[in-house]
NUROZA-423645 format. One record per residue (C-alpha): residue number from 1; residue in three letters; chain; y, z, x. Coordinates in Angstrom, 2 decimals, always signed. Layout:
N
   drenlum   lotor   lumfi         Y         Z         X
       NUM     ALA       A         Y         Z         X
...
***
This chain:
284
   drenlum   lotor   lumfi         Y         Z         X
         1     MET       A    -18.64    +42.16    -30.95
         2     VAL       A    -15.70    +42.84    -33.15
         3     PHE       A    -13.86    +46.16    -33.34
         4     ASP       A    -11.14    +47.21    -35.89
         5     ARG       A     -7.58    +48.07    -35.20
         6     ASP       A     -8.43    +51.66    -34.25
         7     SER       A    -10.26    +50.27    -31.13
         8     LYS       A     -7.08    +48.35    -30.00
         9     ASP       A     -5.05    +51.50    -30.57
        10     GLU       A     -7.52    +53.59    -28.67
        11     LEU       A     -7.25    +51.28    -25.63
        12     LYS       A     -3.49    +51.32    -25.69
        13     GLU       A     -3.48    +55.09    -25.78
        14     LEU       A     -5.90    +55.26    -22.79
        15     ILE       A     -3.77    +52.86    -20.75
        16     ILE       A     -0.58    +54.95    -21.50
        17     GLU       A     -2.55    +58.14    -20.60
        18     SER       A     -3.72    +56.59    -17.36
        19     LYS       A     -0.14    +55.55    -16.42
        20     ILE       A     +1.07    +59.14    -16.92
        21     LYS       A     -1.80    +60.50    -14.80
        22     SER       A     -1.07    +57.92    -12.13
        23     GLU       A     +2.54    +59.05    -11.95
        24     GLU       A     +1.34    +62.73    -11.50
        25     ILE       A     -1.13    +61.71     -8.80
        26     LYS       A     +1.56    +59.72     -7.06
        27     ARG       A     +3.72    +62.84     -6.95
        28     GLN       A     +0.93    +64.99     -5.54
        29     SER       A     -1.00    +62.76     -3.20
        30     GLY       A     -0.38    +61.12     +0.16
        31     ASP       A     -3.72    +59.31     +0.64
        32     LEU       A     -3.74    +58.07     -2.91
        33     LEU       A     -0.18    +57.00     -2.97
        34     GLN       A     -0.67    +53.22     -2.68
        35     TRP       A     -3.62    +53.33     -5.20
        36     SER       A     -1.56    +55.34     -7.62
        37     GLN       A     +1.25    +52.83     -7.50
        38     TYR       A     -1.19    +50.00     -8.15
        39     MET       A     -2.70    +51.84    -11.11
        40     ILE       A     +0.81    +52.38    -12.54
        41     ASP       A     +1.44    +48.57    -12.25
        42     LEU       A     -1.98    +47.83    -13.74
        43     ALA       A     -1.41    +50.14    -16.66
        44     ASP       A     +2.04    +48.89    -17.32
        45     ALA       A     +1.01    +45.17    -17.23
        46     SER       A     -2.18    +45.81    -19.30
        47     GLU       A     -0.21    +47.64    -21.96
        48     LYS       A     +2.18    +44.78    -22.36
        49     VAL       A     -0.67    +42.28    -22.87
        50     ALA       A     -2.87    +44.42    -25.08
        51     ILE       A     -0.09    +45.38    -27.48
        52     ASN       A     +0.30    +41.80    -28.60
        53     LEU       A     -3.36    +40.82    -28.78
        54     PRO       A     -5.15    +40.51    -32.20
        55     SER       A     -7.18    +43.54    -33.20
        56     THR       A    -10.20    +41.43    -34.08
        57     GLY       A    -12.28    +38.84    -32.16
        58     ILE       A    -12.12    +40.86    -28.92
        59     ASP       A    -14.84    +43.08    -27.52
        60     TRP       A    -12.86    +46.21    -26.88
        61     LYS       A    -15.66    +48.48    -25.96
        62     ASP       A    -16.02    +47.70    -22.31
        63     LYS       A    -12.20    +47.98    -21.91
        64     ILE       A    -12.14    +51.37    -23.58
        65     ASP       A    -15.12    +52.63    -21.54
        66     SER       A    -13.52    +51.59    -18.32
        67     TRP       A    -10.16    +53.28    -19.02
        68     LYS       A    -11.91    +56.41    -20.21
        69     TYR       A    -13.76    +56.64    -16.97
        70     LEU       A    -10.55    +56.08    -15.03
        71     ASN       A     -8.73    +58.80    -16.99
        72     GLN       A    -11.58    +61.16    -16.26
        73     GLN       A    -11.35    +60.50    -12.56
        74     GLN       A     -7.64    +60.85    -12.53
        75     TYR       A     -7.79    +64.12    -14.45
        76     GLN       A    -10.15    +65.41    -11.66
        77     VAL       A     -7.72    +64.38     -8.98
        78     ILE       A     -4.87    +66.15    -10.73
        79     LEU       A     -6.92    +69.32    -11.11
        80     GLY       A     -7.73    +69.16     -7.46
        81     MET       A    -11.38    +69.24     -7.87
        82     LYS       A    -13.15    +69.57     -4.51
        83     ASN       A    -16.03    +67.24     -5.27
        84     ILE       A    -13.75    +64.24     -6.10
        85     THR       A    -13.88    +61.44     -3.58
        86     ILE       A    -11.51    +58.56     -2.90
        87     GLN       A    -14.47    +56.21     -3.49
        88     ASN       A    -14.97    +57.58     -7.02
        89     VAL       A    -11.31    +57.26     -7.79
        90     SER       A    -11.08    +53.75     -6.26
        91     SER       A    -14.17    +52.68     -8.09
        92     SER       A    -12.84    +53.74    -11.41
        93     GLY       A     -9.65    +51.75    -10.81
        94     ASN       A    -11.62    +48.75     -9.78
        95     ASN       A    -13.74    +49.11    -12.95
        96     ALA       A    -10.59    +49.06    -15.16
        97     THR       A     -9.20    +46.09    -13.18
        98     TYR       A    -12.49    +44.22    -13.65
        99     ALA       A    -12.30    +44.82    -17.41
       100     MET       A     -8.63    +43.76    -17.72
       101     ALA       A     -9.11    +40.48    -15.78
       102     ASP       A    -10.28    +38.92    -18.98
       103     PHE       A     -6.79    +39.52    -20.39
       104     THR       A     -5.08    +37.31    -17.76
       105     ASN       A     -6.42    +34.36    -19.87
       106     VAL       A     -5.04    +34.62    -23.36
       107     SER       A     -5.68    +30.96    -24.25
       108     ASN       A     -8.65    +32.01    -26.36
       109     PHE       A     -6.42    +34.24    -28.50
       110     ILE       A     -3.01    +32.49    -28.48
       111     ASN       A     -3.48    +30.95    -31.95
       112     SER       A     -4.18    +34.44    -33.41
       113     ILE       A     -0.84    +35.79    -31.95
       114     PRO       A     +2.38    +35.48    -34.04
       115     TYR       A     +4.41    +32.50    -32.75
       116     ASP       A     +7.51    +34.54    -32.07
       117     ILE       A     +5.71    +36.75    -29.41
       118     GLN       A     +3.40    +34.13    -27.91
       119     GLY       A     +5.82    +33.44    -25.07
       120     ASP       A     +6.13    +37.17    -24.26
       121     THR       A     +2.34    +37.58    -24.37
       122     LEU       A     +1.77    +34.67    -22.02
       123     ALA       A     +4.40    +36.01    -19.56
       124     ALA       A     +2.74    +39.44    -19.77
       125     ALA       A     -0.69    +37.86    -19.00
       126     VAL       A     +0.78    +36.10    -16.04
       127     ARG       A     +2.24    +39.36    -14.67
       128     LEU       A     -1.13    +41.10    -15.22
       129     GLY       A     -2.80    +38.25    -13.22
       130     HIS       A     -0.31    +38.81    -10.38
       131     VAL       A     -1.09    +42.60    -10.32
       132     ILE       A     -4.84    +41.95    -10.19
       133     ASP       A     -4.50    +39.18     -7.63
       134     ARG       A     -2.66    +41.64     -5.29
       135     PHE       A     -5.47    +44.15     -5.71
       136     ALA       A     -8.37    +41.75     -5.45
       137     GLU       A     -7.05    +39.25     -2.87
       138     LYS       A     -9.74    +37.36     -1.06
       139     GLU       A     -8.52    +38.45     +2.43
       140     LYS       A     -9.60    +42.06     +1.62
       141     VAL       A    -13.01    +40.96     +0.56
       142     MET       A    -13.30    +38.80     +3.69
       143     LEU       A    -12.37    +41.75     +5.92
       144     LEU       A    -15.08    +43.98     +4.27
       145     LEU       A    -17.68    +41.33     +4.64
       146     LYS       A    -16.89    +41.02     +8.38
       147     GLN       A    -16.90    +44.71     +8.77
       148     TYR       A    -20.51    +44.76     +7.60
       149     GLY       A    -21.43    +41.99    +10.01
       150     LEU       A    -22.00    +39.46     +7.22
       151     ILE       A    -20.57    +36.58     +9.26
       152     ASN       A    -23.74    +35.69    +10.90
       153     SER       A    -26.21    +33.21     +9.38
       154     VAL       A    -29.83    +32.51     +9.82
       155     PRO       A    -31.15    +28.92    +10.41
       156     GLY       A    -31.00    +26.84     +7.31
       157     ARG       A    -28.86    +29.48     +5.37
       158     ALA       A    -25.14    +29.99     +5.10
       159     SER       A    -23.80    +33.51     +5.76
       160     PRO       A    -22.12    +35.56     +3.05
       161     VAL       A    -18.77    +34.95     +4.79
       162     GLU       A    -19.38    +31.17     +4.82
       163     LEU       A    -20.48    +31.19     +1.17
       164     PHE       A    -17.41    +33.18     +0.22
       165     ASN       A    -15.06    +30.75     +1.98
       166     THR       A    -16.82    +27.82     +0.34
       167     ALA       A    -16.30    +29.41     -3.08
       168     TRP       A    -12.61    +29.88     -2.68
       169     ALA       A    -12.02    +26.57     -0.91
       170     ALA       A    -13.56    +24.76     -3.88
       171     PHE       A    -11.18    +26.53     -6.19
       172     GLU       A     -8.09    +26.14     -4.23
       173     GLN       A     -8.37    +22.50     -3.36
       174     PRO       A     -6.72    +19.93     -5.52
       175     ILE       A     -8.56    +19.36     -8.77
       176     ARG       A    -10.70    +16.21     -8.61
       177     GLU       A    -13.01    +14.68    -11.19
       178     GLY       A    -16.54    +15.75    -10.45
       179     SER       A    -15.52    +19.17     -9.05
       180     PRO       A    -16.79    +21.62    -11.62
       181     ALA       A    -16.50    +25.40    -11.36
       182     ALA       A    -20.17    +25.56    -10.37
       183     THR       A    -19.17    +24.17     -6.90
       184     SER       A    -17.38    +27.56     -6.45
       185     LEU       A    -19.13    +30.05     -8.67
       186     ILE       A    -22.63    +29.30     -7.42
       187     PRO       A    -21.70    +29.80     -3.80
       188     VAL       A    -19.95    +33.06     -4.62
       189     ARG       A    -23.08    +34.14     -6.58
       190     GLU       A    -25.20    +33.37     -3.49
       191     CYS       A    -22.65    +35.21     -1.29
       192     ILE       A    -23.26    +38.39     -3.36
       193     ASN       A    -27.02    +37.83     -3.47
       194     SER       A    -27.15    +37.43     +0.32
       195     THR       A    -25.01    +40.59     +0.74
       196     ILE       A    -27.31    +42.52     -1.56
       197     SER       A    -30.42    +41.28     +0.28
       198     GLU       A    -28.92    +42.43     +3.56
       199     LEU       A    -27.99    +45.85     +2.17
       200     LEU       A    -31.50    +46.23     +0.72
       201     ARG       A    -32.89    +45.54     +4.18
       202     ARG       A    -30.60    +48.14     +5.74
       203     ARG       A    -31.79    +50.93     +3.42
       204     PRO       A    -33.41    +53.74     +5.43
       205     ARG       A    -36.21    +53.87     +2.81
       206     GLN       A    -37.67    +50.81     +1.28
       207     GLU       A    -38.57    +51.04     -2.38
       208     PRO       A    -39.26    +48.44     -5.22
       209     ALA       A    -36.04    +47.06     -6.80
       210     LYS       A    -36.75    +43.83     -8.68
       211     SER       A    -33.99    +43.52    -11.20
       212     ALA       A    -30.34    +42.80    -10.28
       213     GLN       A    -29.29    +46.16    -11.80
       214     ASN       A    -32.04    +48.15     -9.93
       215     LYS       A    -31.14    +46.59     -6.65
       216     ILE       A    -27.55    +47.89     -6.82
       217     MET       A    -28.76    +51.30     -7.92
       218     SER       A    -31.24    +51.47     -5.12
       219     ILE       A    -28.59    +50.49     -2.55
       220     CYS       A    -25.98    +52.92     -3.75
       221     LYS       A    -28.38    +55.96     -4.19
       222     GLN       A    -29.51    +55.61     -0.60
       223     LEU       A    -26.27    +54.35     +1.09
       224     ALA       A    -23.31    +55.53     -0.93
       225     VAL       A    -20.79    +58.01     +0.60
       226     PRO       A    -21.42    +61.65     -0.21
       227     GLY       A    -20.14    +62.64     -3.68
       228     TYR       A    -20.25    +59.01     -5.05
       229     SER       A    -21.07    +59.81     -8.71
       230     PRO       A    -24.17    +58.53    -10.56
       231     GLN       A    -21.78    +57.17    -13.26
       232     ALA       A    -19.93    +55.11    -10.76
       233     ILE       A    -23.29    +53.73     -9.56
       234     GLN       A    -24.45    +52.93    -13.11
       235     TYR       A    -21.13    +51.10    -13.86
       236     LEU       A    -21.47    +49.02    -10.64
       237     ALA       A    -25.11    +48.12    -11.45
       238     GLU       A    -24.20    +47.06    -14.99
       239     ARG       A    -21.34    +44.94    -13.76
       240     TRP       A    -23.64    +42.99    -11.39
       241     ASN       A    -26.19    +42.51    -14.17
       242     ARG       A    -23.45    +40.87    -16.32
       243     LEU       A    -21.69    +39.06    -13.41
       244     VAL       A    -24.80    +37.27    -12.12
       245     ASP       A    -25.15    +35.67    -15.68
       246     GLU       A    -21.52    +34.84    -15.84
       247     LEU       A    -21.61    +33.08    -12.52
       248     SER       A    -24.87    +31.29    -13.31
       249     ASP       A    -23.55    +30.03    -16.66
       250     SER       A    -21.19    +27.69    -14.72
       251     LYS       A    -24.14    +25.36    -14.20
       252     GLN       A    -24.66    +24.85    -17.97
       253     ARG       A    -21.07    +24.70    -19.33
       254     ASN       A    -17.61    +23.69    -18.31
       255     TYR       A    -15.40    +26.55    -17.39
       256     SER       A    -11.61    +26.08    -17.80
       257     ARG       A     -9.51    +26.56    -14.67
       258     GLU       A     -8.41    +30.00    -15.92
       259     GLU       A    -12.07    +31.06    -16.77
       260     TRP       A    -12.99    +29.90    -13.31
       261     ARG       A    -10.33    +32.05    -11.72
       262     VAL       A    -11.37    +35.10    -13.76
       263     CYS       A    -14.93    +34.68    -12.63
       264     LEU       A    -13.86    +34.61     -8.98
       265     LEU       A    -11.71    +37.69     -9.44
       266     HIS       A    -14.75    +39.46    -10.98
       267     ALA       A    -16.74    +38.52     -7.96
       268     ASN       A    -14.05    +39.76     -5.60
       269     LEU       A    -13.73    +43.06     -7.40
       270     PHE       A    -17.51    +43.60     -7.41
       271     LEU       A    -17.84    +42.98     -3.71
       272     MET       A    -14.89    +45.27     -2.95
       273     ASP       A    -16.37    +48.04     -5.05
       274     LEU       A    -19.89    +47.66     -3.64
       275     LEU       A    -18.93    +47.59     +0.07
       276     GLN       A    -16.21    +50.33     -0.15
       277     CYS       A    -18.52    +52.82     -1.61
       278     LEU       A    -21.18    +52.60     +1.14
       279     ASP       A    -21.56    +54.79     +4.32
       280     GLN       A    -22.52    +52.47     +7.14
       281     SER       A    -23.73    +55.44     +9.23
       282     LYS       A    -26.62    +55.78     +6.75
       283     MET       A    -27.85    +52.27     +7.42
       284     LYS       A    -30.69    +51.51     +9.70
***
């Protein structure tokens, strides 16, 4: 999908607005202090990449939507609304991070960027990647998987923790011929599928949920922390609906090293958002 220059300008304005709100939240909040600093770093790095990207040839809509949602949540925090939850705020930041992970790989756009700013754009993309890596580091996901007891396997099947380890080990080992992205992205897909299956089993009330999107919505509606918004649930479900296809595509086409990395970051961010929004006391 192609959007005109107005879409690019809208995204830039939303990023700047979010950075200003993050500064205000940082001044007002103790519990949200670390998160606010991360969002300032994300907004600053995102702005520096987005400002140099071409206005056409990029699907700006999901980026714009994610930053709109983040700004809405930040505005509620600043107003001190009683029904705001740390999970809603964290999820909105995770959603924006997920959308901006695509911009850590500008190789697809580099030929559309004026030569004199290509170096700056590449450097900005690297910085954005470092910011996102810090937020979505695999050790955080591993800790969450273990907290949910997803380290144990059943006979003949690897546990989510084992699958997650396999996925990242395949990416981090020296590149060898015959080691495509599928050796990593299929295991992380199965890690998420196994996690979802276990969470479905732990719902207090069993109900039909056949599609990928409906499974996430059923889990969150029954197990999310009080106050977790329907909009946050919808965003999370839509992300998994897209991500499962993204991970599965690695079997049909060759992913570049950077595309591979972005897919793993997407998987990390999804797992973080899903597990952090749930209330384990509600599980059977």
